[in-house]
Structure formats: structure tokens, C-alpha cells
N, C-alpha and C positions, 0 to 999 in steps of 0.2 A: 082389706083389699076390695076395690070396687069392680063391679061388672064391666064398666067402661074400660078399665085398665086391662081386664082379661080379654075383651073383644079384640083389642089391638095385637094380641099375642098370636103366634102361630101354634099349630097343633102340637108340635114337638115341645115348644116352650110351655104349653099348658100341661103336657104330660110330666115334664120336669117339675113344674110347680106343684102338681098333684102329688108326686112322689115325695117332695120335700115336706108338704103339709101332712101327709100320712105318717112320715117319720116323726114329725113334731108331735102329732097326736099320740103316737106310741110312747114317746118320751114323757108326755104329760100323764098318760095312763100309769106309767111306772112311778111317777112322782106321787100320784094319788094313792097307789098301792103301798108305797113306803111312807106315806104321810109326810112328804116333804113339800107338797104343793102349797104355795102361799096365795097365788092369784088364781082363784077358782074360775074367774071369768075367761081365762085363756082357753079352757076346754070348749066353751061355747063358741068363742071367736074362731078357733081352728076348725071346729065341726062345720060351722056355717061357711067358712072360706072353701072348704072341701066341696060342699054342696054347690057353691057358686061356680067353682071350676068345672065340676061335672056337668052343670047346666049349660055353661058356655060351650063345652066340648060337644054336647048333644046337639046344640043349636048349629054349630059349625058343621057337624056331620049331616044334619038334615038339609043344610043349604047346598051341600056338595052333590 
């Protein structure tokens, strides 16, 4: 997910996106714990997407 895509979303859409990404992260952590994970790069991608979402949310908050 790109930051430019996130900038066009509203605050509530960003919150929903953050919620879905944290759920995805939890699911991936469970896969790691049960040794079922095949694509280890997914953890990194999800973690960075969460950081991007939080950054855009902070930027929008500072603009208000």
C-alpha cells in the first residue's frame, strides 16, 4: 500500500484499514507460532503498512 493511496482516505477509512491490518498481523503471528507460515516477507509488509497508516493518521491530525 502506498502513502499516496492512504492520503486520499478519510480518518474513519484509515481506522478501518488499521484495524484490518492489525488483525492480519495477529493471524500471521499465529501462523509463525504454529509453524504454518510459508511467506515470511508478509510479516514485514504488514508491519510497514501499519506504520504507514499510523504516519498518515498523525499527519492528518496535525493538519486539523
